C-alpha distance (Angstrom), angle and dihedral (degrees) to the residues before:
residue distance angle dihedral
M1 . . .
I2 3.80 . .
S3 3.82 90.5 .
L4 3.80 90.0 53.6
A5 3.81 92.1 51.6
I6 3.82 91.3 48.5
S7 3.81 89.8 49.2
F8 3.81 91.5 56.0
A9 3.80 90.4 47.9
V10 3.82 91.3 52.0
L11 3.81 91.6 52.0
I12 3.81 92.5 50.5
A13 3.81 91.9 45.9
G14 3.79 89.2 46.9
Y15 3.81 91.5 57.8
L16 3.80 93.3 45.9
V17 3.82 97.5 44.0
Y18 3.81 112.8 19.6
G19 3.79 93.8 32.3
R20 3.81 89.6 53.8
L21 3.82 90.0 49.9
V22 3.80 91.9 52.7
D23 3.80 90.2 47.3
K24 3.81 91.0 49.9
V25 3.80 91.3 51.2
F26 3.79 92.6 51.2
A27 3.84 90.3 45.7
P28 3.83 105.0 -151.6
D29 3.79 114.6 -151.4
G30 3.80 140.8 -173.1
R31 3.81 99.6 -86.5
K32 3.80 120.2 133.2
T33 3.78 112.2 -92.8
P34 3.84 125.7 -132.6
A35 3.83 87.9 -103.3
Y36 3.82 84.8 75.6
T37 3.80 104.9 23.9
K38 3.82 93.6 50.5
Q39 3.79 100.7 24.1
D40 3.83 108.2 160.2
G41 3.80 104.9 160.8
V42 3.83 91.7 -115.8
D43 3.81 114.3 61.4
F44 3.82 102.3 -6.5
I45 3.81 104.2 63.3
P46 3.85 126.6 139.2
L47 3.82 110.1 -117.8
P48 3.82 128.2 -170.4
T49 3.81 111.5 -100.6
W50 3.81 93.9 -112.8
K51 3.78 91.0 52.8
A52 3.82 93.2 44.7
F53 3.82 88.0 52.0
L54 3.81 93.5 51.0
V55 3.81 92.4 44.9
Q56 3.82 89.4 50.9
L57 3.82 91.6 46.8
L58 3.80 93.2 50.8
N59 3.82 91.7 41.8
I60 3.79 92.9 56.1
A61 3.80 99.1 31.0
G62 3.79 118.2 44.1
T63 3.78 105.2 136.0
G64 3.82 91.8 -34.3
P65 3.81 95.7 102.9
I66 3.82 88.6 45.0
F67 3.82 104.4 44.1
G68 3.81 95.0 33.1
A69 3.80 92.9 46.0
L70 3.82 92.5 49.8
M71 3.80 91.2 50.8
G72 3.79 89.9 45.0
A73 3.81 90.8 50.1
C74 3.82 87.4 65.1
F75 3.82 85.6 76.0
G76 3.81 89.4 59.7
P77 3.81 132.8 -116.8
V78 3.81 90.7 -38.1
V79 3.80 82.5 87.3
F80 3.83 88.6 73.6
L81 3.80 90.0 66.9
W82 3.79 93.8 52.9
I83 3.80 92.9 46.8
I84 3.81 95.4 51.1
F85 3.81 101.8 37.3
G86 3.79 94.2 33.5
S87 3.78 92.4 54.7
V88 3.82 97.3 42.0
L89 3.82 98.0 44.1
A90 3.81 100.9 28.9
G91 3.81 117.7 7.7
G92 3.80 97.6 46.8
V93 3.81 91.6 44.2
H94 3.81 90.4 47.7
D95 3.81 95.1 51.3
Y96 3.79 94.4 42.5
M97 3.81 94.4 49.3
C98 3.81 94.1 44.7
G99 3.79 91.1 50.9
M100 3.79 97.3 42.8
I101 3.81 97.0 43.0
S102 3.81 88.2 49.3
E103 3.80 89.3 50.8
R104 3.82 88.9 53.5
H105 3.81 88.4 53.7
D106 3.80 99.2 49.8
G107 3.80 94.7 -92.2
A108 3.82 95.9 -52.7
S109 3.81 118.5 175.5
I110 3.80 123.4 -109.8
A111 3.82 87.7 -104.3
E112 3.81 92.1 58.4
L113 3.80 91.1 44.2
S114 3.81 88.8 52.7
G115 3.79 88.9 55.8
I116 3.81 92.4 50.1
Y117 3.81 95.5 49.1
L118 3.82 106.2 24.0
G119 3.81 102.9 29.6
K120 3.80 141.0 -99.8
G121 3.81 94.1 -67.1
A122 3.81 90.6 55.8
K123 3.80 90.1 48.8
W124 3.79 94.1 56.9
A125 3.79 93.2 41.3
M126 3.79 90.2 52.0
R127 3.78 92.6 45.1
V128 3.80 90.5 57.5
F129 3.80 94.1 38.7
S130 3.82 94.1 47.4
V131 3.79 95.1 49.2
L132 3.81 91.7 47.6
L133 3.82 91.2 48.7
L134 3.81 91.2 48.5
L135 3.80 90.5 49.3
L136 3.82 90.1 51.4
T137 3.81 90.8 46.4
G138 3.78 94.1 49.0
T139 3.80 90.6 47.4
V140 3.82 93.8 48.3
F141 3.79 88.2 52.1
V142 3.79 92.4 50.8
T143 3.79 97.4 52.6
S144 3.82 100.2 47.1
P145 3.84 98.5 53.6
A146 3.81 91.2 38.5
A147 3.81 90.4 55.7
L148 3.81 92.4 52.0
L149 3.81 93.3 45.2
A150 3.82 89.6 51.3
R151 3.81 89.8 51.9
L152 3.81 92.3 51.6
S153 3.81 98.8 43.0
P154 3.84 134.1 67.0
A155 3.81 116.8 -72.2
A156 3.82 91.8 -106.2
L157 3.81 89.3 64.1
N158 3.79 95.8 66.8
N159 3.78 133.0 171.2
I160 3.82 93.8 -82.9
F161 3.80 91.1 52.9
W162 3.80 92.8 54.2
I163 3.81 92.6 44.3
I164 3.82 88.1 57.0
V165 3.82 92.0 47.7
I166 3.80 92.5 49.9
L167 3.80 92.0 46.5
I168 3.81 90.2 52.5
Y169 3.80 88.7 53.2
Y170 3.81 89.0 49.0
V171 3.80 90.2 54.3
L172 3.82 90.2 55.0
A173 3.83 94.9 43.7
T174 3.80 90.9 47.9
L175 3.80 94.7 48.0
L176 3.80 105.0 38.1
P177 3.83 125.6 78.1
I178 3.80 111.6 -81.6
D179 3.81 93.2 -114.0
K180 3.82 95.3 53.7
I181 3.83 102.1 67.7
I182 3.80 108.5 -5.4
G183 3.80 94.6 43.2
K184 3.82 91.9 50.0
L185 3.82 102.7 39.7
Y186 3.80 101.0 37.7
P187 3.82 97.3 69.3
V188 3.82 88.6 55.7
F189 3.81 94.0 46.5
G190 3.80 90.0 44.2
A191 3.78 89.4 57.0
V192 3.83 89.4 51.2
L193 3.81 92.1 50.9
I194 3.81 91.6 49.8
L195 3.82 92.8 44.5
M196 3.80 90.9 51.6
A197 3.80 91.2 52.7
A198 3.82 92.9 44.7
G199 3.81 90.3 49.9
I200 3.81 93.7 50.1
L201 3.80 90.9 47.4
G202 3.79 89.5 51.3
G203 3.79 90.1 48.2
V204 3.81 91.6 52.2
I205 3.83 93.3 47.9
F206 3.81 100.1 41.1
G207 3.79 100.6 27.0
G208 3.78 96.4 72.8
Y209 3.81 94.4 -110.4
T210 3.79 123.3 150.4
V211 3.78 122.7 -132.8
P212 3.84 111.4 -159.5
E213 3.78 117.7 -123.4
I214 3.81 118.9 -108.8
T215 3.78 119.1 -79.9
L216 3.80 128.1 170.6
Q217 3.79 91.5 -137.7
S218 3.81 119.8 105.7
L219 3.80 110.7 -118.5
H220 3.79 94.7 -177.9
P221 3.84 109.1 144.5
E222 3.81 91.7 -139.3
G223 3.79 92.0 52.0
L224 3.81 96.0 -113.2
P225 3.82 111.4 163.3
V226 3.79 119.8 -121.0
W227 3.81 90.1 -123.2
P228 2.98 115.9 94.8
F229 3.81 103.8 -14.8
M230 3.80 100.3 64.9
F231 3.81 91.6 49.2
V232 3.80 90.6 58.1
T233 3.81 97.4 38.3
V234 3.81 94.9 56.3
A235 3.78 93.8 52.2
C236 3.79 107.0 143.8
G237 3.82 95.5 36.8
A238 3.82 95.8 59.3
I239 3.82 111.5 13.3
S240 3.78 130.5 -16.0
G241 3.78 132.6 -178.6
F242 3.80 89.0 -151.4
H243 3.81 85.9 72.6
A244 3.81 88.9 62.7
T245 3.80 87.6 65.3
Q246 3.80 93.0 47.2
S247 3.80 103.3 44.4
P248 3.85 92.9 64.4
M249 3.80 88.8 55.1
V250 3.81 91.3 57.7
A251 3.83 90.2 39.4
K252 3.81 85.0 69.1
C253 3.82 89.4 59.8
I254 3.82 109.5 40.2
R255 3.80 114.5 110.8
S256 3.81 96.8 -148.1
E257 3.79 138.1 18.3
K258 3.78 88.2 -131.5
V259 3.82 92.5 71.3
G260 3.80 91.5 57.4
R261 3.81 94.8 101.0
K262 3.80 91.7 52.2
V263 3.77 94.9 45.5
F264 3.82 103.6 38.6
Y265 3.81 108.1 21.2
G266 3.81 91.5 32.5
A267 3.80 94.4 51.4
M268 3.81 91.3 50.2
L269 3.80 93.5 52.1
S270 3.81 90.5 44.5
E271 3.79 88.2 55.0
S272 3.81 88.9 50.2
I273 3.80 90.7 54.0
I274 3.81 88.6 53.6
A275 3.83 90.4 48.2
L276 3.80 90.9 49.1
V277 3.80 91.3 52.6
W278 3.80 93.6 50.7
A279 3.82 93.9 44.6
A280 3.81 89.2 52.7
G281 3.79 91.8 43.3
G282 3.80 92.1 52.0
V283 3.80 97.3 53.5
A284 3.82 92.1 38.2
F285 3.81 96.1 50.2
Y286 3.81 96.9 46.4
G287 3.80 94.3 36.1
A288 3.80 96.4 -134.5
T289 3.78 141.1 30.0
G290 3.80 90.2 -107.6
G291 3.79 91.7 58.1
L292 3.79 91.3 48.4
Q293 3.80 92.4 48.7
N294 3.82 91.6 49.2
A295 3.81 90.5 49.7
L296 3.81 91.7 50.5
S297 3.81 90.1 50.8
A298 3.81 94.1 46.4
L299 3.81 102.4 37.0
G300 3.80 104.3 23.1
H301 3.79 124.6 -131.9
S302 3.81 95.9 -65.5
G303 3.80 91.6 46.6
V304 3.81 92.0 52.8
V305 3.82 91.7 49.4
Y306 3.81 89.2 51.2
D307 3.82 91.5 45.2
I308 3.82 93.6 51.8
S309 3.81 94.0 42.5
T310 3.81 95.9 50.2
G311 3.80 92.1 39.8
M312 3.79 93.2 54.1
L313 3.79 101.9 30.1
G314 3.79 107.3 21.5
M315 3.79 122.5 -138.4
V316 3.82 93.3 -23.3
G317 3.80 88.5 57.8
G318 3.77 89.7 46.1
A319 3.79 91.4 54.0
L320 3.81 91.5 49.0
A321 3.80 90.2 47.3
I322 3.78 92.2 52.4
I323 3.81 92.2 49.0
G324 3.79 91.4 43.4
V325 3.79 99.8 49.5
I326 3.80 90.2 45.3
A327 3.80 100.6 41.3
C328 3.81 101.5 33.6
P329 3.81 98.9 57.7
I330 3.79 89.8 44.4
T331 3.81 89.2 56.4
S332 3.79 89.6 58.4
G333 3.79 95.1 41.1
D334 3.79 95.3 53.8
T335 3.79 93.8 50.3
A336 3.81 90.4 44.6
F337 3.80 89.4 61.3
R338 3.80 90.9 40.8
S339 3.82 90.7 54.0
A340 3.80 90.2 47.6
R341 3.82 88.8 52.9
L342 3.79 90.8 52.8
I343 3.82 93.2 49.2
L344 3.81 91.3 48.5
A345 3.81 88.4 48.5
E346 3.81 89.3 55.8
I347 3.81 89.5 50.9
T348 3.81 96.4 46.5
G349 3.80 97.4 34.8
L350 3.81 91.4 -131.4
N351 3.81 111.2 157.2
Q352 3.81 106.7 -122.0
K353 3.79 95.2 -154.7
Q354 3.80 87.3 81.8
I355 3.82 115.1 76.7
R356 3.82 90.8 -145.9
N357 3.80 91.9 61.1
R358 3.80 91.2 47.0
L359 3.81 89.8 52.9
I360 3.82 92.4 49.5
I361 3.81 89.4 60.0
T362 3.80 101.5 31.6
L363 3.80 102.3 52.9
P364 3.84 97.5 54.1
L365 3.80 89.1 42.2
L366 3.80 93.3 54.8
G367 3.81 89.5 42.7
A368 3.81 89.8 58.8
G369 3.81 89.0 48.4
A370 3.81 90.4 52.4
V371 3.81 90.2 54.9
L372 3.82 92.3 49.4
T373 3.82 91.8 53.3
Q374 3.80 87.7 74.6
L375 3.82 91.1 67.5
D376 3.81 122.7 92.3
F377 3.83 112.1 -82.8
N378 3.82 94.5 -137.7
V379 3.81 91.7 52.9
L380 3.79 91.1 48.3
W381 3.82 91.2 49.6
R382 3.81 93.3 51.6
Y383 3.79 93.2 52.2
F384 3.79 90.8 42.0
S385 3.82 91.0 53.4
W386 3.81 95.3 52.5
S387 3.81 93.7 41.6
N388 3.78 87.9 49.0
Q389 3.79 95.4 56.2
T390 3.79 92.8 42.1
L391 3.79 90.2 55.7
A392 3.82 89.0 49.5
M393 3.80 89.0 53.9
V394 3.82 92.6 52.5
S395 3.81 92.6 44.2
L396 3.80 91.1 54.4
W397 3.81 90.4 51.6
V398 3.83 88.5 50.8
A399 3.81 89.2 53.0
T400 3.80 89.4 47.9
A401 3.81 91.2 53.9
Y402 3.80 89.5 48.6
L403 3.81 92.5 54.0
L404 3.81 91.5 46.6
K405 3.79 91.9 52.9
T406 3.79 98.8 42.2
H407 3.81 106.7 35.7
E408 3.77 128.8 71.6
N409 3.82 90.5 -153.2
R410 3.80 101.4 67.6
L411 3.82 91.4 -170.9
T412 3.80 88.5 76.6
S413 3.81 87.9 72.6
L414 3.82 89.0 70.0
L415 3.81 86.9 76.6
T416 3.79 87.8 73.7
A417 3.83 102.9 19.9
L418 3.82 94.8 64.2
P419 3.83 96.2 52.0
A420 3.83 88.5 40.8
A421 3.81 90.6 57.3
F422 3.81 90.4 45.6
M423 3.81 92.0 52.3
T424 3.80 89.8 46.6
A425 3.80 88.4 60.0
V426 3.82 91.9 45.3
S427 3.79 96.3 49.0
T428 3.81 95.8 43.3
T429 3.80 95.5 45.7
Y430 3.80 92.8 46.9
I431 3.80 96.9 52.7
L432 3.81 89.8 47.4
M433 3.82 92.9 52.5
A434 3.82 105.7 30.3
S435 3.78 124.6 101.6
E436 3.82 89.3 -121.7
G437 3.81 89.1 50.2
F438 3.82 133.0 47.5
R439 3.85 96.7 -51.1
L440 3.77 93.7 -138.3
S441 3.80 123.0 162.2
A442 3.79 123.4 -95.9
G443 3.81 89.0 -113.4
I444 3.81 89.6 63.4
S445 3.80 100.6 31.4
Y446 3.80 98.7 49.7
P447 3.83 96.9 56.6
I448 3.81 92.7 43.5
G449 3.82 92.5 48.1
F450 3.80 91.6 47.8
G451 3.82 90.7 45.5
C452 3.82 91.9 52.8
A453 3.81 90.0 52.3
V454 3.81 91.1 49.4
L455 3.82 91.9 49.0
A456 3.82 91.3 48.5
F457 3.79 91.3 50.0
A458 3.80 91.0 46.5
A459 3.82 89.1 53.1
Y460 3.80 88.0 51.1
L461 3.82 91.6 52.0
F462 3.80 89.9 49.3
A463 3.82 91.2 49.6
K464 3.79 89.6 46.8
R465 3.80 90.0 59.1
K466 3.82 94.0 43.5
V467 3.82 98.3 51.0
N468 3.79 108.7 104.3
A469 3.79 131.0 -162.8
P470 3.82 99.6 -9.2
A471 3.77 117.0 -144.0
V472 3.78 116.7 -99.4
S473 3.81 107.9 -81.2
G474 3.77 112.0 -101.9
K475 3.77 99.3 27.7
N476 3.77 118.6 133.3
N477 3.78 120.2 -108.3
P478 3.83 98.8 1.3
K479 3.77 112.9 -161.3
């Protein structure tokens, strides 16, 4: 239990100290944000800071910090270290930079930012990669709530029925102005997500459960090594490329640059606190990683959440769990499709103020998602997880290029270059070793993954020396 308390303290200190450092490096100022300069009543709408924070939290969270944390907890309490240090040094920096750089470029997507800072080839690669990731994300967050709803409802209302219902909701949330559905529902769902986490934490503390102390050893029942598998499994609780597609959406709505740390960095660390609670709750409730793994295999992710919630909190916990595992994934799925619409709008040049243009993009997009729902959830999740971390890697390199081009002190770019190199090693090693990848041995995969990270960092050092006369820090659209 001491390790859990220290982990919470590190996250809070990380926001207060490291988050302030990142904010100081970026240097937010008093300029008008795109919420005002491009206000269109659909996607560019000024939102109060508290609402922007909750929208960002629900956008990036959903069931990610629950499902991912529970799967990560199968590796043992070593997962605590990745959640706290990953989020403070990488995830929070990633989300903050993606949101704030987008804000400096009129709310541009991560794909467009890649083109500005890494070149035209990177832009098109990221356009394709981002849309595919968002399709996978939206699909993952259709199937999991639909499965639980089918289990709780009469037999006539089967899985297909609930998939159709959720997809209809996604059409509305993707089409309508952001303040009409998302802005009204997300504060309520955000409260549910936070209440669930607070309840589980209370259950762990006052229910007589034991949380193992931190060890670096992998306790995974299937013998999976911590490197690189844990770093991909716990995506949303530590660092997630999906967030790079969501932060630009909220960047269109913040009223001031000076709230960026609260909205972007703060939401990421809040998600990490939720992930930490569920990781601790998983190993505490089932007593061992083997018990947790068996429960995940037998009950599925939603079943385990329900099992833990009712076991620790009774029927009240069960009710919260049902609402949470239905509502929370839907709040990531709808914004996944909304972000995909915005990226496709950038590609096609269709003005999204007109409902006709939104329909032209939205209906085929949701149709593709409907087709993907017929694939196996576990397969979708594995590909989503790797794609997720790969996008995070690229986004951090984009942020690194931004800092190189806009800051006189080039050392500031190490804030993003170091986690970018780390994620390069993670992503490369995982796809070489994983069953959905090349299935190579650790003896081959580890050196190649490490070598790719070294080469990427060497390219960064070369670029750092070649950059001449950086633009004045804080200027819009630096070239």
